[in-house]
N, C-alpha and C positions, 0 to 999 in steps of 0.2 A: 340569380343575383350574386354579384361579385362580393367576396368576403373582404371585410375591412382589414388592411394591412396591420401587422403587429406594431405596437408603440415602440418596439426596439429599433425599428427602422429610423426613428428620429435620433436615436443614440448612435447608430452605426457610423455616421460621418465623423464623429469624434473618435470612436474606437479605431476607425480605419487609418487615422493619422499616427497611431502608436507604432513603434518599431516592431516589425514582424519579419518572418522568413518567407521569401517569395517561393511560390510553388513552381516546380520545374515545368517547362512548357512541353516537353516530350518525354520519351522513355529514358529513364536513368539506368545505366548499365549496372549489372550486379556488382562488379568490382568497385565502382564508384560508391554504391550504397554501403558496401562493407567498409570502405575507407572512412566514410562519414561516421559510421557506427563506432569504429575504433577510435577515431580522432575525438569524438564527443565524449566517449568513455574516459579517455586519458585526461581530457580537460576537466571532466567532472571530478576525478580523483585529485587533480591539482587544486581545484577550488575547495575541496574538503580539508586542505592543509593551509588555506589562506585565512589566518585568524583575524578577527575584527580588531581594527586598530583602535587603541585607547580603552580596551575592555579589561577590567580587573578579573582575571580568570578565577582567582581564589575566592572571591566574594560572590560571584555570579552563580545562579542556579539554572539548570537546564529544565525548562518547563515541560518538555516533551521527552524526558529521559526514558520513560516507560515505553514510549512508542518510537524511539530514535531510529531503529533499523528500518521500519516501514515508512518513516518520514523521509528516508533517503537524504539525510543531512548529516552535519557533524557539529557537535556542541562547541560553541565559542568561535565558530568560523562564520564567514559571510553566507554559508549555507545553513545557518542556525535554523531557519524555518523549513528547509528542505522543500518537499513537494506539497507541504500542507496547504498553502494558499491556492495552489492550482487545483488540488483535489476538492477543497472546500468550495471553491467557485463552481466546479463541475457539479457538486452535490446540489447547490442552490439552483443552478440552471436546470438540472434534470428534474428536480422536484417541481419547479415552476412550470416547466413544459409538460411534465406528466400530469399535473393537477389542472392543466389547461388555463392557468393564470396567465402564462405567456402563450399566445396563440401562434405557434409556428409549426409548419408541416416539415419535419426533418427529412422527408423523402424528396422534398423539393430542393434543388441545388441552390436556389435563391435564398430560401429560408434558412438552409443549412449554413450558407455563407454568412448570413446575418447572425446566426447563433454563435458561430466561431469568432466573429469579429467582436461581438459584445462580450463574449467570454474573456477576451484579453483585458478589457476594461475592468471587468469584475475581479480578475486575478489581481490587478493593481490595488483595487479597493481592499481585497482580502489580505494582501501583503501588509498594508497599513494597519488593518484591523488586528492582525496577529503580531506585528512587530511592536506597535506602540505599547500595548499592555506589558509585553515582556521587558522592554527597555525601561519603562517607568516603574516596573515592579521587581524584576529579577536579574536583569543584566546591568551590572554596576560599572560605571566608568572608573578608570584609575584616577588617583589623586592628581597626578601630573597632567592628565588629559583635561580634567575639570578646571585646574588652575589656568590652563592655556586658553580654553574656549568657554569657560563658565559652565555651571551645572546644566542649564538648559541647552546651551550650544553643544556640549559634549553628547548629551542624549540624542539630540537631533542628528548629529553626525553619525552616531551608531545606527540610528534608524535608516539613514540614507544608505549606509553600507549594506544593511540587511535587505533593503528594497532593491538595490542594484544586483546583489547576489541572487535573490529570488527570481527577479525578472530574467536574468541570464539563464537560470535553470529552465524557465518557461520557454525561452528561445531555443535552448538545447533540445527540449522536447519537440519543438516544431521542426528543427533540423532533422532529427531522427525520423519523425513521422513523414516528412515530405521528401527528404533526400536519402534517407536510410531505410532500415528494415525494422518493423515493429513500432513499439512505443518507447520514447525516451524515459518517461516516468517508470515504466516497468523495468527498463534496462538499469536505471539507477538503483532501484530497489534490489534487484537481483545482485548487483555488484556489491552493495553494502552488506547484504545478508551473507553472501559468499565469503566476504572478508571476515565477518564476525564468526561464522562457523569455523573457518580455517584457523583463526587465531585461538578460538575457544577450545578447539580440539588439540592443537599442537604447541601452544605457547609454553615454553620451558622456563620462562622467568618466574621467580617467586611472586606471590601475591603482594607482599610488602617489598617494594623496591628499596635497595640499599641495605637490606637486612639479610644475614646469612640464611640460606635455605635449611629448613629443619621440618620436623613433623608438625610444628606450630606455624610454619611459614612455607607451605607446600607450593610446588609449581602451579601456575594458574590454569594450564591446559589439562583437559581430561586425561589424555594418554600419558603425558609425562608425570602427572600426579599419581596415576595408578602404578606406573613403573617404579616411582620413587618409594611409594608406600610398601610395595611388595618386596623391594630390595632392602628396606631398612626396618622391617618388622619381622618377628617370628610368628609361628602359627598361633601361639596363645594370644599375642597382641592383635592379630588379625581377627580372631574370634571375639575379642573383647572391644571391638570398635573399629578395627582396620577396614573391614568390609563396608561398614557404615560410612566411613570417611570417603571411600572410593565411590560408592554407589549413590550416597545422599548428600555428602559434604559439598558445600558451596566454596568457591564457584565451580561451575561446569562439572556436576556429578556425572558418573557413568550412565545413570538412568536417563539423563538428558541426551547423551550421545545415542543410546539405544532408541529413544523416542524420535530423535532426528532421523535416523536410518529408517525406522518404521514408517514415519510419515512420508518420507521420500518414496518408499516402495508403494504405499497406498495411493499416493497421488499419481505416480507413473501408471499404475494399473487403471485407475479411474479415467485418466486422460486418454487411454487407448480404447476405452469402451464407447461404442457408438452404434447408432442405427444408420444404415446406408440405404437411401432410396435409389432404385435403379433409374437410369436416364438413358434416353436414346436420342440421336440427332434427327430432327424432322426432315432434313433435306439430304443427308448423307446416309445411305443404307449401310447398316453394319457398324456404324459409329456409336459406341455405347460408353457409358460412364456411370458414376455413382455420386450422389450428393450426401456427404456425411453429416449427421446430426449427432454431435458428441453428447455424452452424458454430462460433461462439464461445459454445457453450451454457453453459459454466460461468462466463461473464462474466469479470471481472478479479479476483475475490476470491482464487482460488488463488495468483496471483503476489503479492498483498499478503501473504498468510499465509507464503509461501515467503521473501519478502524480509525479513519480520519475524523469521522463524526464523534466517536468516543474520546479521541484525543482532545477535541475542542470542548467537549463536556467537562473533561478533567481540567482543562485550562481555566474555564469559566469558574468551576467550583473552587480551584486553588486561589484565583484572584478574589473571589467573594470572601474567602476565609482569611487570607493573609495580607491583601493589599490595604494600605493605610486608609485610602479613601473609600474603596468599595466595601470593606469590612464594617463600615459605619452605617451602611444602608439598613433601615429597619427590616426585620424579619429575614431578609436574604443574607446580609453581611454577617460574617462570623458565625454562621449557623452550622453547627456540627452535623445536623441532620442532612444537609445538602452535601457536605464533605468535610471531614476532619483531617487535617494535615499536621503532623508533628513539625516542630520548628526546624527549618533547614532542609525539609524534605519536600519533594514534588510528587510523591506517591501517596494517595489517600490511604488513611488507616482506619477510616470509619465513614458512615453516612452513605448516601446514595452513590457518590462518586466511587466509594470502595466496592460496592456491589456491582458497579459497571466496569470495574478494572479487571484486567486479566489476572488469574491466580498465580502465575509465575512458577509453575512446576508443582510436583506433588508435595514438596515441603511447605508450600504456601496454602494448601487446603486439605490434602488427604492425611498427611501425618498429624496435623493438629486435630483431625477427627479421630484417628486411631489411637494417638498417644498425646492427649492434651497437656499432660504434665511435662513431657520432654520436648514437645514441639509447639507449645502454646503460642498463639499470635495475638492474644488479647481478645479473642472472640470465642463464643460458645460453639458447641458442635452444631447446633441448629443454625446459627449465623453463618458458619462456614459452608454448610449444606445449601443454605439460601443463596450465598455468594455464587456457588457453582451453578445452581439452577437458573438464577437470574441472568448471570453473564452468558451462559450457553443459549438461553431462550432469546435474549436480545440480539446476540450475534446471528442466530439462525433466521429469526423473523426479519431483522434488518437486511441481511444478505438477500433474502427472497424479494423484499421490496425493491432494493437497488438492482437486482437481476432483471426484474420486469422492466424497470425504467431504462436500464442499459440496452436491453435487446431492442426496445422500441426506438431509442435515440441513435442507434448505430446501424439501422437498416438490417437488423437480423430477425425481424418479425415475419410472420407468414406472408403478408402482402409484399414486402420488399424482396424477400427471397424468391417469391413466385415471379416477380418482374425480372429479377436477375437471371433466373433460369430461362425465362422466355426470351430475354434479350440475347442470350448465348446461343439460341437456336435449339436448345435441348427440350425434351418433354418426358413425362413419365409414360412408359409403354402401357397401352391399354386405355389411356385417357386422351381426351381431345386437347389439342394444343391451344389452351386458353388459360391466361393467368388466373382467372377466377376459379377454374377447376384445380389448378395447381395450389392455389391458396387454400381451398377446402381440404385438400389432402394434407398440406403442411400444418393446418390447424389441428389435425389429430395428434400431432407430435410436439410442435414447437412450444405452445403455451405450457403443456405439462412438463416438458423437459426443462423449461426455463425455471419453473418453480422448484423442481427437483434438484437442479444444478445449484441454485441459490442456497437451498437448504443444506446440500452436501458440503459445499465450500464453507458455509458458515459453521457447520458442525465440525468439520475438519480443523478449521482455524481455532475454534474454542477448545477442541480436544487436544490439539498440539500444545496450546498454551498451558493446559492442565498437566500434561505429561512433563513439559519443560523442554528446552532446546539448548544445544551447545552454543556458547558465546553470547547467551542472552539475546539471540536473534529473534525471539518471540515465535510462537507457533504460527501466527499470522504471517510474519515475515518469511518463515521457512516455507510455508504453503505457497505463498506468492512466488518465491524465487524458483521453486520446482516447476510450477505451472508456467512461469515466464520463460524459463530455459527451454521447456518443451515446445512452447509456442514459437519461440525464436528459431528453434531448430526446424520446425515445420514451415515457418515463413521463409527461411533460407532455402529450403527445398522447393517451395513454390516459385521463388525468384529464379532459381536455377532452371526450373522447368519452363518458365516463361522466356528465359533467355535462350534456351534451346529451341523452343517452339513458340514463336510470336503469336500464333493463333490463340493460344491459351490465355493471352493477356485479357482478352475480352471477357472471358468467363470469370477470371479472378479479379476483374475490375481494374486492371493495370492500364497505364497510359500507352498510347500508340507511339 
């Protein structure tokens, strides 16, 4: 009996009319792919400096300031929303497909095309969902802009700018995915994090601009700050607080730089850990190869999705607490249990939203536990311990959940991999050349490694946030950028290999 087509096919004709990037009809040469990657990256940095016309920067609040680096956007610009709408739309689609609410077989090219097409429409919906609350709650138009277009007209024009900027980012991602190498979303995250870490480590300008540099107005960068303190204090001063300023003093303490280097080394080691299944060609005697199953099998996507989910939770909690209309809703509005936010702040200081927020370095949780008098943050020792445990648990369990969904929706499950190996003409020595046999062998490894990789990447992201990172790149952002750069390096290597040996395109899924 033929299965009833998904209801999404009724939406597909509408989403197909949306602007999109055409997929190349044949093989795209390596140089062309690299050119597109560089061009899109340059355009992305240009857009992060295109500020929203008519916005009062002094009165506006950045709703996603805590997650800015992993949102791959820039506050006050047309990339204010960053990749948030794209990632949120992907979360919704993955959850619906994984829960069988949307009946699509993503191993089928037809269903996968429908999935990608409807995703574009959902991205536009999420752009509106995320931009409207921000503009009507936290992004304030300038007085001149309001006088020219009226209060409502000014807000609508700002929403339009945010929508255009966000959809352009979505198209950029499509260009990189179809004509370049890797993922555009990942590329933007890595670029933003690298910029934050670089400036956080080497920025020699004082924290307070326009004020003379002194011990009360130190350089903002970790290394210049350490050099300035060492050159302008004696041994007695160093013992009486100088070392504390260097290693724990905000911004960019030395302990954060050490944590940044440590996380980098750990991720590089874990990315190189893998299980390799031996393969041989069924028709070519002596032709052998290996199929690698990495310890970090689910890559970095699950933690991107989890971080975006927590960012949206923080946004909703902030709106319920501070928005004039939403704060009046009975039980939910203005409820400090859901989330308490000090006036003018977008970072939760209490409630559920605080427990789900990242601790932002050891001065945010460890020092208040060890020295409540000197580093108190308004919470008891038990509450700070609960914050760490809850945040870590949510990150790990959420990353496991999204890892399982991601593996299934990107054809990395045992069944899809077995068909890919079979199609390439390879087989596991000692086993019959049958995709069902390959599937059974792969089922011994892939489901377990998927859960383990999701747990590892969630634990690493949470741990990095607790240690702290240079430039406030966040632990999640740092973890993502390291993994992204490693995957980009490997993807470039595969592209070069396919360029030299076209026969390898079939195995790697490339175009002829």
